[in-house]
C-alpha positions in Angstrom: 7.5 -24.4 -45.4 8.7 -22.0 -42.2 6.7 -19.7 -41.0 8.6 -16.1 -39.7 6.6 -13.2 -37.8 7.2 -9.4 -39.6 9.8 -7.5 -38.2 8.2 -4.1 -38.7 7.9 -1.8 -35.9 3.8 -1.7 -36.4 4.0 -5.7 -35.1 7.0 -4.6 -32.5 4.6 -1.5 -30.8 1.6 -3.9 -31.0 3.7 -6.6 -29.4 5.0 -4.5 -26.9 1.9 -3.2 -26.0 0.3 -6.7 -25.7 3.0 -8.0 -23.2 2.4 -5.3 -20.8 -1.1 -5.2 -20.9 -0.8 -8.9 -19.9 1.4 -7.5 -17.3 -1.9 -5.4 -15.3 -3.6 -8.7 -15.4 -1.4 -10.2 -12.6 -1.0 -6.9 -11.2 -1.2 -7.5 -7.1 -2.8 -4.6 -4.8 -1.6 -3.1 -1.3 -3.4 -3.5 1.7 -3.3 -2.7 5.3 -5.4 -3.2 8.4 -4.9 -1.2 11.7 -5.9 -1.7 14.9 -5.2 -0.2 18.3 -3.8 -2.3 21.1 -3.4 -0.5 24.0 -1.1 2.7 24.1 -0.3 2.2 20.3 -1.9 1.8 16.9 -0.5 -1.7 14.7 -0.9 -1.8 11.2 -0.3 -5.1 8.9 0.9 -4.6 5.8 0.7 -6.8 3.0 0.2 -7.2 -1.6 -3.4 -9.3 -2.8 -1.1 -12.1 -4.1 0.0 -12.9 -0.6 3.1 -11.1 -0.7 4.0 -9.5 2.4 4.9 -6.0 2.7 8.6 -6.2 4.9 10.7 -2.6 4.0 8.3 -0.6 2.3 7.4 2.9 3.2 4.2 3.3 5.4 3.8 7.0 7.5 1.0 8.1 9.7 0.0 11.9 8.1 -1.4 14.6 9.9 -4.7 16.3 7.2 -2.2 19.0 6.7 0.5 16.7 5.1 3.1 16.7 8.1 4.5 13.2 8.4 3.5 12.8 12.0 5.1 9.3 12.3 8.0 8.2 9.3 8.3 4.1 9.0 8.6 1.3 7.1 6.9 -2.4 8.0 9.5 -4.5 9.7 9.8 -8.3 8.8 6.3 -9.1 10.3 5.3 -6.3 7.6 3.5 -4.5 11.0 4.5 -1.1 12.2 3.2 -0.3 15.6 3.2 3.2 16.3 1.3 5.5 19.4 -1.9 6.6 19.7 -2.1 9.7 18.0 -4.1 13.3 18.7 -6.5 14.7 15.8 -6.9 13.9 12.5 -4.3 12.0 10.9 -4.7 8.5 8.1 -1.8 6.1 7.4 0.1 5.8 4.2 1.5 2.8 2.5 3.1 3.3 0.0 4.8 0.7 -2.6 5.6 2.6 -5.8 3.6 4.7 -8.2 -0.1 2.7 -8.6 0.6 0.8 -5.8 -1.0 3.2 -2.6 -3.3 2.6 0.1 -4.6 4.8 2.9 -6.5 4.0 6.2 -7.9 6.7 7.6 -8.3 7.4 12.0 -11.9 7.0 11.4 -11.7 3.3 9.6 -8.7 2.2 12.6 -10.3 -0.2 14.8 -10.9 0.6 18.0 -11.0 4.2 17.7 -13.7 6.5 18.0 -14.9 8.9 16.3 -13.0 11.6 18.6 -10.3 9.3 18.4 -9.9 7.8 21.4 -9.7 4.6 22.4 -13.4 3.7 24.4 
């Protein structure tokens, strides 16, 4: 006696949904941490599974949505950019569902006026 899986459209649909849902459990999430280092800001990016962010897009964007500094993480998953005036945020964009923002207020070493103490 042998066991055969049904080959109906409903079985195929349910199986496909199950496989897609199992990938969601294995998802990894992006992160980015930034701090002041002298006259520049350094951001380090990566993913929750320990993988690096080499080549991932990371932009410095003003509150009026103007890209101030376009870039990508280098081969050490870091990005360096000059201190900025005014309000801005850093956007790590690794694709749909894989974005992370760091507001200027959350950058270690910047005070509430956006200046280094």
